[in-house]
N, C-alpha and C positions, 0 to 999 in steps of 0.2 A: 621448390622454394622455402627456405628455412625462415625462421622467426625475424632474424635481423634483415633479411632481404625484403620481408612484408614491411617491417617498421621503417626501412629507408624510403619506401615509396607510398607510405600511408597518406591519405588524404582524408577530407571530411566525409562521413558515411555516404552523404548524399551525391558526392562527386568522385567516389572512389574508382579508380580506373582499373583495378584488378579483374581477371576473369573470374566467373563463378567457381571454378575448380581451384584456382589461387586462394580465393577467399575461404573455401571449406577447408583446404589444407591449413591456412593459419588458424581457423577456428578451432581446429582439431589438435594442432602441434605446437602452436606458438605459446609464448608466455602468456599469462592470463590477461594483461592489459591489451596486448596485441590480439589476443583471441576475441575479446569482447569487442574491439575495434571491427575485427572481420565480421562478427556477428551482426553489429549494427550495420555495416555496409550490406550485408545480404538482406536484412529488413528493409532497407532502402531499394535495393534491387527488385525484389518482391515479384519475381518471375516464376514461370511455370517450371524452369530448370531448377531453381532454388527450392521450389516445393517438392518436386520429384526427388532431388538429391536428399533432402531432409528427411522426408518420409522413408526413403530407403535405409536411412541410417537408424531408424527405429528398430530394424532387425538386426542391428549389430550385436555381437557376442559381449562387446566392451560397453559396460555401463556408463562410462564417461561420453562415449559416443551417443548412447541413447539420451542421456541429458542433454548433451549439446543440440541433438536434434530438436528436443523441446523447446530448448532456448530459441533457437531459429524459428520454428514454426509458431511461437507465440505471438509474434509481431511482423509477419511477412506482410510487406506492403505499407509503406509509409510515404507520404502521410495519409494516404487512403489505403486501408486494408484490402489484399487480395486474397482469394480463396479462403475465406473465414471458414466456411463448412467443412472443407477438405482439412484444414488445420486442426479444428476441433476434433473431428472424427479421428484424426491420426493420433492426436496427443492422449485423448481419453483413455484408451488402454493402459497408458504408461502409469496410472494411478495404481495399478495392480502389480508393479513391477517389484522384483525382489530387492532391488537397490533403492535405499532411502533417498540418496542423492538424484535419482531419476524421478522419484515421486515428488521431492521438492521442487524440481524444475517444471514437472508437469502442472503442478498446482499454480505456479506462477504463470506458465504459458496460458493455461486454461482461462484463468481471470483476465489476461490481456485480450485473449479473443472475445469472450463474452461473460463478463462477470456475473451477470444475473443467471444465466443458463447454467454456468459451472458450479453455482452455489450448492445446489443440492449434492453434487458429487463430491464436493470439498468438505461440507459440514462434518461428516463422520471423522474427519482427520483433526477435529479440535481437541480430541483427547489422546492423540498419538503419543507414543512414548518418547519420541525424538523432538526435542524442543524446537529444532529448525523447521521441522514440518508443522507443529503448531504455529510457529511464527508465520510461515507462508499461509496458512488458513486463516490467521488473524489479519493480515494484509489482504488476503482475497475477499474476505466477506465484508468488509467496510463498504458502506454505500450501496448495500444490496437490501432492497425493501421487500423482505420475506421475514416472517415471524421465526422461522427455524434459523436463520442467519443471526437475527438479534439474539435469540437464546443461546447460540454457539458463542457470539461474542461476549455475552455476559459471563459464560463460563470461563472463556479466555481472559477476561479482566481480572480473575483470581488466579491465573497461572503464577506457577513459582519462578518463572523466567521474567525478567523485567521487560526485555524486548518484546515478549508476546503481549504482557499486560500494556504496554505502551501502545501497540498497534491496535489492540482491541479496544482500548479507551478512546483512541483517536477515531477509530472506525464509528463507534457509536456516539462519541461526544461531538465530532465534528462532521463526518461525512454523512451522518444519517440525521433526519429531522424528527425521527421517532421519539415519542415523549410517552412516559408513563412513570406512575410511582416506583416501579422496579428498577427502571433505567436511572432515575434520579439517586436512588439510594445506592445503587452500584457505583455511580460517579462519586457520589458524597463519601463512601468508603475508601476511595482511592485519594481522597485528599490528604490522608495520612500515610499514603504509600513511602516506602523507603526510597523510591527512585524519584528524582526531581522531574524527569521528563513526564512520567505518568501523572505525577501531581498536577503538572500543568495542563495536561490533556484533561484531567477531571475537572479543573476550575473552567477552562473553556467551555467544556460541555455542559456544566451547570449553568454557567452565565446565559449561554445560547438558550437555554430552557427557563430563563427568567427565575432561577432559583437562588434566593437571597443567600444561600450558604456560601456562594462564590464571591460575595460582594467585598469582604475585607480583603481576600486574596487579589481580587482584581484591582483594588485600590493600590496596593503594593506593588503589583506588577506594572501599573501604569505610571507609577511614581519612579520606580527603578528604570523602566524603559518606555518612554512616553510614545515611542514609534511602533510598538508591538501591535502589528495589525489585527492579530487574531484576539489579542486582549482588548483592543478598542472595539472590535465587532462585538465581542462577548458582553462588554459593558454596555454597549449601545442596546444590544438586545434586551439585556436585564432591565434597562432604564425604560424599554418600550419605544425606542427610536427604530425606525427601519433600517437605517445604516448609520456608519460612524463617520464617513467620508467627509463630510462638511462641518463635523464638530471637533472643536479644538480638544486637545487631551485634557486641558484645564476645565473645560466645560463638563466634560465626562467625569472627572474627578470630583469636582463640585457637586454634580447631581448624585454620584455614589455616597458623598458624604452626607447630603441631606436625606437620602434614602435610608442610609444606616442610621442616622440620628433619630429619625421620625418614622421610619417604616418597620423597624425590626430587622431580625437577621435572617428569617427563613422565608422560603417561598411559598 
């Protein structure tokens, strides 16, 4: 079945009617959008047949097929994962693959399967020469409560690639509750980043840690977008409130103004 045939019969991933063989063919041969639709359907199918076929693909001579095997194995079984141990064990050797796209896919797959367990294997890629792999490492290490993962994210926050810095800053700033002078200084350094998204994540991260260097920035952000839920939460945290849900933005802005006027700028 060609890509057009698959697209004509495409359904939502959870209700896809194609056979596993058809889905694998589409995942390997179709255009990129249809391929990812097929991969999503295989995730939802989550059967032993899907597992066995994906594991067999790891032995392919074609790096694109090995990478696709990792894409499939990373999320087999939705909404409840099936065969996580088999998937993790099958994907792990792909981190040593000669093809960098295979490594990229393997990092994403491993963090989907078990982010905390995968961290020690992914951390060494924080200084990989290819920025896409460093990006994958930054994505994978967020929300991992390990000192080595935090150290890797601090390194990645200084990366020359803005996407890498953005995900590393988000990983420490929002996904992690870790707090230390080193983390705060790293976030404060990113307040002057060339990239607007990185600056945003740095502001949110500092606000969540009640660091007053975020105060003026949060005032501006809430003035420009009163519905920004991340800015609202960061402002509430900075002000010592448990959450922002019941507080009007005007209340948060007024409290920030009073804190800035009477409490100084630093946390």
